[in-house]
DSSP file (Angstrom, degrees, kcal/mol; ACC not computed):
  #  RESIDUE AA STRUCTURE BP1 BP2  ACC     N-H-->O    O-->H-N    N-H-->O    O-->H-N    TCO  KAPPA ALPHA  PHI   PSI    X-CA   Y-CA   Z-CA
    1    1 A C              0   0    0      0, 0.0     2,-0.3     0, 0.0     6,-0.1   0.000 360.0 360.0 360.0 146.7 -118.5  116.2   76.1
    2    2 A I    >   -     0   0    0      4,-0.4    25,-0.6     1,-0.1     3,-0.6  -0.764 360.0-124.1 -98.7 150.5 -115.7  113.8   75.4
    3    3 A R  T 3  S+     0   0    0     -2,-0.3    -1,-0.1     1,-0.2    25,-0.1   0.039  84.3 105.5 -82.0  26.0 -112.2  114.9   76.5
    4    4 A D  T 3  S-     0   0    0      2,-0.3    -1,-0.2    -2,-0.2     3,-0.1   0.375  93.0-114.0 -88.9   6.0 -110.8  114.5   72.9
    5    5 A R  S <  S+     0   0    0     -3,-0.6    18,-2.9     1,-0.2     2,-0.3   0.661  82.1  99.6  71.5  20.0 -110.7  118.3   72.4
    6    6 A K  E     -A   22   0A   0     -4,-0.4     2,-0.4    16,-0.2    -4,-0.4  -0.953  54.4-156.8-134.9 155.7 -113.3  118.4   69.7
    7    7 A V  E     -A   21   0A   0     14,-2.0    14,-2.9    -2,-0.3     2,-0.4  -0.999  17.9-161.6-124.9 127.0 -117.0  119.1   69.3
    8    8 A H  E     -A   20   0A   0     -2,-0.4     2,-0.5    12,-0.2    12,-0.2  -0.895   3.6-156.4-110.0 138.9 -118.7  117.5   66.4
    9    9 A F  E     -A   19   0A   0     10,-3.0     9,-3.4    -2,-0.4    10,-1.2  -0.944  15.6-158.6-111.7 130.9 -122.0  118.6   65.0
   10   10 A F  E     -A   17   0A   0     -2,-0.5     2,-0.8     7,-0.3     7,-0.2  -0.887  23.8-140.9-115.9 145.9 -124.1  116.2   63.0
   11   11 A D  E  >> -A   16   0A   0      5,-2.9     4,-1.8    -2,-0.4     5,-1.5  -0.888  22.6-164.7 -89.6 105.0 -126.9  116.3   60.5
   12   12 A I  T  45S+     0   0    0     -2,-0.8    -1,-0.1     1,-0.2     5,-0.0   0.792  83.8  54.4 -75.8 -21.2 -128.9  113.4   61.8
   13   13 A S  T  45S+     0   0    0      1,-0.2    -1,-0.2    -3,-0.1    -2,-0.0   0.830 117.9  34.9 -69.2 -30.2 -130.9  113.1   58.7
   14   14 A E  T  45S-     0   0    0     -3,-0.4    -2,-0.2     2,-0.2    -1,-0.2   0.546 103.4-135.0 -96.4  -9.5 -127.8  112.8   56.5
   15   15 A R  T  <5 +     0   0    0     -4,-1.8     2,-0.3     1,-0.2    -3,-0.2   0.934  64.1 113.4  59.1  49.7 -125.9  110.9   59.2
   16   16 A K  E   <S-A   11   0A   0     -5,-1.5    -5,-2.9     0, 0.0     2,-0.4  -0.995  74.4-102.4-151.3 161.0 -122.8  112.9   58.7
   17   17 A V  E     +A   10   0A   0     -2,-0.3    -7,-0.3    -7,-0.2     3,-0.1  -0.596  32.2 178.9 -80.3 132.4 -120.6  115.4   60.6
   18   18 A V  E     +     0   0A   0     -9,-3.4     2,-0.3     1,-0.4    -8,-0.2   0.622  65.1  10.1-109.3 -13.8 -121.3  119.0   59.3
   19   19 A K  E     -A    9   0A   0    -10,-1.2   -10,-3.0     2,-0.0     2,-0.4  -0.954  58.7-161.7-162.2 145.7 -118.9  121.0   61.5
   20   20 A T  E     -A    8   0A   0     -2,-0.3     2,-0.4   -12,-0.2   -12,-0.2  -0.998   4.2-159.9-130.7 129.5 -116.1  120.3   64.0
   21   21 A L  E     -A    7   0A   0    -14,-2.9   -14,-2.0    -2,-0.4     2,-0.4  -0.907  12.1-161.6 -98.7 131.3 -114.6  122.6   66.6
   22   22 A S  E     -A    6   0A   0     -2,-0.4     2,-0.3   -16,-0.2   -16,-0.2  -0.930   7.6-170.9-114.8 147.0 -111.2  121.7   67.8
   23   23 A T        -     0   0    0    -18,-2.9     4,-0.1    -2,-0.4    -2,-0.0  -0.810  32.1-128.5-128.7 164.4 -109.8  123.1   71.1
   24   24 A E  S    S+     0   0    0     -2,-0.3    -1,-0.1     2,-0.1   -18,-0.1   0.668  93.9  56.9 -86.3 -18.5 -106.3  123.0   72.8
   25   25 A S  S    S-     0   0    0    -20,-0.1    -2,-0.1     1,-0.0   -20,-0.0  -0.831  94.7-100.3-117.3 149.2 -107.9  121.7   76.1
   26   26 A P        -     0   0    0      0, 0.0    18,-2.1     0, 0.0     2,-0.3  -0.356  44.4-124.1 -60.6 147.9 -110.0  118.6   76.9
   27   27 A L  E     +B   43   0B   0    -25,-0.6    16,-0.2    16,-0.2   -22,-0.1  -0.746  33.5 170.9-102.7 147.3 -113.6  119.4   77.1
   28   28 A T  E     +     0   0B   0     14,-2.6     2,-0.3    -2,-0.3    15,-0.2   0.526  64.2  13.5-124.5 -20.8 -115.9  118.7   80.0
   29   29 A S  E     -B   42   0B   0     13,-1.2    13,-2.0   -27,-0.1     2,-0.3  -0.989  52.8-164.1-157.6 162.9 -119.1  120.5   79.4
   30   30 A L  E     -B   41   0B   0     -2,-0.3     2,-0.3    11,-0.3    11,-0.2  -0.992   4.0-174.4-152.8 143.6 -121.2  122.2   76.7
   31   31 A A  E     -B   40   0B   0      9,-2.7     9,-2.4    -2,-0.3     2,-0.4  -0.998  15.1-142.1-141.0 142.0 -124.2  124.6   76.6
   32   32 A F  E     -B   39   0B   0     -2,-0.3    44,-0.3     7,-0.2     7,-0.2  -0.860  17.4-132.5-101.4 139.4 -126.3  126.0   73.7
   33   33 A H    >   -     0   0    0      5,-3.2     3,-1.7    -2,-0.4     5,-0.2  -0.531  23.6-117.5 -81.9 154.1 -127.6  129.5   73.9
   34   34 A A  T 3  S+     0   0    0      1,-0.3    -1,-0.1    -2,-0.2    57,-0.1   0.647 106.7  78.8 -68.5 -15.7 -131.3  129.9   72.9
   35   35 A D  T 3  S-     0   0    0      3,-0.1    -1,-0.3     1,-0.1    56,-0.0   0.628 102.2-127.4 -70.0  -8.8 -130.3  132.1   70.0
   36   36 A G  S <  S+     0   0    0     -3,-1.7    -2,-0.1     2,-0.2    -1,-0.1   0.374  93.0  60.5  84.6  -8.8 -129.4  128.8   68.1
   37   37 A H  S    S+     0   0    0      1,-0.1    16,-3.4    16,-0.0     2,-0.4   0.426  80.9  81.3-132.2   0.9 -125.9  129.9   67.1
   38   38 A T  E     + C   0  52B   0     14,-0.2    -5,-3.2    -5,-0.2     2,-0.3  -0.943  50.6 175.9-115.2 129.0 -124.0  130.5   70.2
   39   39 A I  E     -BC  32  51B   0     12,-2.1    12,-2.7    -2,-0.4     2,-0.4  -0.922  14.7-157.7-125.6 155.6 -122.3  127.6   72.3
   40   40 A A  E     -BC  31  50B   0     -9,-2.4    -9,-2.7    -2,-0.3     2,-0.4  -0.987   8.9-165.9-126.0 141.8 -120.1  127.6   75.3
   41   41 A V  E     -BC  30  49B   0      8,-2.1     8,-2.8    -2,-0.4     2,-0.3  -0.992  11.5-141.7-130.4 138.5 -117.8  124.7   76.2
   42   42 A G  E     -BC  29  48B   0    -13,-2.0   -14,-2.6    -2,-0.4   -13,-1.2  -0.713  18.4-143.8 -97.4 149.1 -116.1  124.2   79.5
   43   43 A T  E >   -B   27   0B   0      4,-2.2    28,-2.1    -2,-0.3     3,-1.1  -0.637  25.0-114.5-110.4 169.6 -112.5  122.8   79.7
   44   44 A L  T 3  S+     0   0    0    -18,-2.1   -17,-0.1     1,-0.2    26,-0.1   0.727 115.7  56.4 -68.0 -23.8 -110.7  120.5   82.0
   45   45 A Y  T 3  S-     0   0    0    -19,-0.3    23,-0.7    25,-0.1    -1,-0.2   0.144 123.5 -95.1-101.0  17.1 -108.5  123.5   83.0
   46   46 A G  S <  S+     0   0    0     -3,-1.1    19,-3.6    22,-0.3     2,-0.2   0.585  81.1 129.2  88.3   9.2 -111.2  125.9   84.1
   47   47 A Q  E     - D   0  64B   0     17,-0.2    -4,-2.2    18,-0.1     2,-0.5  -0.645  45.4-151.1 -95.3 155.8 -111.8  127.9   80.9
   48   48 A I  E     -CD  42  63B   0     15,-2.2    15,-3.0    -2,-0.2     2,-0.5  -0.997  12.2-162.2-121.8 122.3 -115.1  128.6   79.1
   49   49 A L  E     -CD  41  62B   0     -8,-2.8    -8,-2.1    -2,-0.5     2,-0.5  -0.920   3.2-160.0-103.4 121.4 -114.8  129.0   75.4
   50   50 A V  E     -CD  40  61B   0     11,-3.0    10,-2.7    -2,-0.5    11,-1.4  -0.917  10.9-172.0-110.7 133.6 -117.7  130.7   73.6
   51   51 A Y  E     -C   39   0B   0    -12,-2.7   -12,-2.1    -2,-0.5     2,-0.6  -0.916  23.9-142.7-123.1 147.0 -118.2  130.2   69.9
   52   52 A D  E >   -C   38   0B   0      6,-0.5     3,-1.5    -2,-0.3   -14,-0.2  -0.962  15.7-157.6-103.6 109.9 -120.5  131.8   67.3
   53   53 A L  T 3  S+     0   0    0    -16,-3.4   -15,-0.1    -2,-0.6    -1,-0.1   0.647  87.8  63.2 -71.2 -13.5 -121.4  128.9   65.0
   54   54 A R  T 3  S+     0   0    0    -17,-0.4    -1,-0.3    -3,-0.0     2,-0.1   0.685 104.4  56.9 -76.9 -19.7 -122.3  131.2   62.1
   55   55 A A  S <  S-     0   0    0     -3,-1.5     5,-0.0     1,-0.3    -4,-0.0  -0.161 104.4 -61.7 -99.6-168.8 -118.7  132.4   62.1
   56   56 A S        -     0   0    0      1,-0.1    -1,-0.3    -2,-0.1    -4,-0.2   0.131  59.8 -89.2 -63.6-173.2 -115.4  130.7   61.7
   57   57 A H  S    S+     0   0    0     -6,-0.1   -35,-0.2     2,-0.1    -1,-0.1   0.404  89.4 119.9 -82.1   4.9 -114.0  128.0   64.1
   58   58 A N  S    S-     0   0    0      1,-0.1    -6,-0.5    -6,-0.1     2,-0.3  -0.364  73.9-105.4 -68.2 146.2 -112.4  130.8   66.1
   59   59 A V        -     0   0    0      1,-0.2    -8,-0.2    -8,-0.1     3,-0.1  -0.585  23.5-158.8 -71.5 133.3 -113.3  131.3   69.7
   60   60 A K  S    S-     0   0    0    -10,-2.7     2,-0.3     1,-0.3    -9,-0.2   0.867  73.4  -5.0 -75.9 -38.3 -115.5  134.4   70.2
   61   61 A N  E     -D   50   0B   0    -11,-1.4   -11,-3.0     2,-0.0     2,-0.5  -0.988  59.1-146.7-156.8 142.8 -114.7  134.9   73.8
   62   62 A T  E     -D   49   0B   0     -2,-0.3     2,-0.4   -13,-0.2   -13,-0.2  -0.978  18.4-168.9-117.5 128.3 -112.7  133.1   76.6
   63   63 A L  E     -D   48   0B   0    -15,-3.0   -15,-2.2    -2,-0.5     2,-0.6  -0.873  22.6-121.4-113.9 147.3 -114.0  133.2   80.2
   64   64 A K  E     +D   47   0B   0     -2,-0.4   -17,-0.2   -17,-0.2     3,-0.1  -0.765  36.1 171.1 -89.3 128.8 -112.1  132.1   83.3
   65   65 A G        -     0   0    0    -19,-3.6     2,-0.2    -2,-0.6   -18,-0.1   0.240  54.9 -10.3-102.1-132.3 -114.0  129.5   85.2
   66   66 A H  S >  S-     0   0    0      3,-0.3     3,-1.1     1,-0.1     2,-0.7  -0.465  87.0 -91.7 -70.0 140.1 -112.6  127.6   88.1
   67   67 A D  T 3  S-     0   0    0      1,-0.3   -21,-0.2    -2,-0.2    -1,-0.1  -0.342  95.5 -37.2 -58.5 102.6 -108.8  128.0   88.8
   68   68 A N  T 3  S+     0   0    0    -23,-0.7     2,-0.3    -2,-0.7    -1,-0.3   0.698 115.3 116.0  49.0  26.5 -107.4  125.1   86.8
   69   69 A N  S <  S-     0   0    0     -3,-1.1    -3,-0.3   -24,-0.2    -1,-0.2  -0.920  74.6 -88.4-119.3 152.7 -110.3  122.8   87.7
   70   70 A A        -     0   0    0     -2,-0.3     2,-1.0   -25,-0.2   -26,-0.2  -0.191  25.0-131.8 -62.4 144.2 -112.7  121.4   85.4
   71   71 A V        +     0   0    0    -28,-2.1   -43,-0.2   -24,-0.2   -29,-0.2  -0.842  30.6 177.7 -91.0 100.1 -115.9  123.2   84.4
   72   72 A N        +     0   0    0     -2,-1.0     2,-0.3     1,-0.2    -1,-0.2   0.717  62.9  15.4 -82.4 -23.9 -118.4  120.3   85.0
   73   73 A F        +     0   0    0     -3,-0.1    26,-2.5   -44,-0.1     2,-0.3  -0.989  63.2 165.5-150.4 144.4 -121.6  122.2   84.1
   74   74 A L  E     +E   98   0C   0     -2,-0.3     2,-0.3    24,-0.2    24,-0.2  -0.965   1.8 169.3-149.6 160.3 -122.4  125.5   82.5
   75   75 A D  E     -E   97   0C   0     22,-1.7    22,-4.4    -2,-0.3     2,-0.4  -0.943  41.8 -92.6-166.4 157.4 -125.5  127.1   81.1
   76   76 A F  E >   -E   96   0C   0    -44,-0.3     3,-1.9    -2,-0.3     4,-0.5  -0.641  51.1-104.1 -80.3 129.2 -126.5  130.4   79.8
   77   77 A A  T 3  S+     0   0    0     18,-1.8    13,-0.2    -2,-0.4    18,-0.1  -0.211 104.9  24.2 -56.9 135.4 -128.1  132.6   82.5
   78   78 A G  T 3  S+     0   0    0      2,-0.4    -1,-0.3    11,-0.1     9,-0.2   0.307  99.2  91.8  93.6  -9.2 -131.9  132.9   82.2
   79   79 A R  S <  S-     0   0    0     -3,-1.9     8,-1.6     1,-0.3     2,-0.3   0.924  99.4   0.0 -81.9 -46.9 -132.3  129.6   80.3
   80   80 A V  B     -F   86   0D   0     -4,-0.5    -2,-0.4     6,-0.2    -1,-0.3  -0.971  67.7-133.5-138.8 153.3 -132.9  127.3   83.2
   81   81 A N    >   -     0   0    0      4,-1.7     3,-2.3    -2,-0.3     6,-0.0  -0.483  45.4 -89.8 -96.9-179.9 -133.1  127.8   87.0
   82   82 A L  T 3  S+     0   0    0      1,-0.3    -1,-0.0    -2,-0.2    -2,-0.0   0.610 126.1  59.1 -71.2  -9.6 -131.2  125.6   89.4
   83   83 A E  T 3  S-     0   0    0      2,-0.1    -1,-0.3     0, 0.0     3,-0.1   0.452 117.3-110.8 -89.6  -2.8 -134.3  123.2   89.7
   84   84 A G    <   +     0   0    0     -3,-2.3     2,-0.3     1,-0.3    -2,-0.1   0.456  69.8 144.0  90.5  -2.9 -134.1  122.6   85.9
   85   85 A E        -     0   0    0      1,-0.1    -4,-1.7    -5,-0.0    -1,-0.3  -0.556  53.7-116.0 -74.1 134.0 -137.4  124.4   85.2
   86   86 A K  B     -F   80   0D   0     -2,-0.3     2,-0.3    -6,-0.2    -6,-0.2  -0.441  36.8-178.8 -70.0 137.8 -137.4  126.3   82.0
   87   87 A V        -     0   0    0     -8,-1.6     2,-0.2    -2,-0.2     0, 0.0  -0.915  37.9 -83.3-134.2 164.7 -137.7  130.1   82.3
   88   88 A Q        -     0   0    0     -2,-0.3     2,-0.5     1,-0.1    -8,-0.0  -0.443  44.3-132.3 -77.7 137.1 -137.8  132.8   79.6
   89   89 A L        -     0   0    0     -2,-0.2     2,-0.6   -10,-0.1   -11,-0.1  -0.723   8.6-130.0 -93.7 132.1 -134.5  134.0   78.4
   90   90 A N    >   -     0   0    0     -2,-0.5     3,-2.3   -13,-0.2   -11,-0.0  -0.698  20.8-139.0 -72.6 121.4 -133.6  137.6   78.1
   91   91 A E  T 3  S+     0   0    0     -2,-0.6    -1,-0.1     1,-0.3   -56,-0.1   0.699  99.5  56.3 -59.4 -18.4 -132.2  137.9   74.5
   92   92 A S  T 3  S+     0   0    0      2,-0.0     2,-0.3    -3,-0.0    -1,-0.3   0.523  80.9 114.3 -91.5  -5.2 -129.4  140.2   75.5
   93   93 A S    <   +     0   0    0     -3,-2.3   -17,-0.0     1,-0.1    -4,-0.0  -0.519  24.0 155.9 -70.4 125.1 -128.1  137.7   78.1
   94   94 A T        +     0   0    0     -2,-0.3    -1,-0.1     2,-0.1     2,-0.1   0.204  36.2 115.3-126.4   8.3 -124.7  136.4   77.3
   95   95 A S        -     0   0    0    -18,-0.1   -18,-1.8     1,-0.0     2,-0.4  -0.436  54.6-138.0 -81.8 161.1 -123.5  135.5   80.8
   96   96 A C  E     -E   76   0C   0    -20,-0.3     2,-0.4    -2,-0.1   -20,-0.3  -0.863   2.3-144.0-113.9 143.1 -122.8  131.9   81.8
   97   97 A L  E     -E   75   0C   0    -22,-4.4   -22,-1.7    -2,-0.4     2,-0.4  -0.903  26.6-173.3 -97.1 141.9 -123.6  130.0   84.9
   98   98 A L  E      E   74   0C   0     -2,-0.4   -24,-0.2   -24,-0.2   -27,-0.0  -0.998 360.0 360.0-139.8 148.2 -120.9  127.5   85.8
   99   99 A Y              0   0    0    -26,-2.5   -25,-0.2    -2,-0.4    -1,-0.1   0.299 360.0 360.0-134.2 360.0 -120.6  124.8   88.5
């Protein structure tokens, strides 16, 4: 993620931006949930912002990460293990791993 406080979503076939999320904090990481419509973004100040891309641009949930330190990596639990191997996701899982 770029620290410009925005996440841009592109339609690569149309070569245009189709959605932009703006935040108050610089962004340092991003993870997509396997459901295809939930994302989490980590901020420079230790917050994790969870969005439902089907809804408005409003944050669905804010989680506390590292105390005022950047969230450099995050992923949804069950999606990958620490070695990066894919594992089956429990559809009801909404927790995040952060590093």
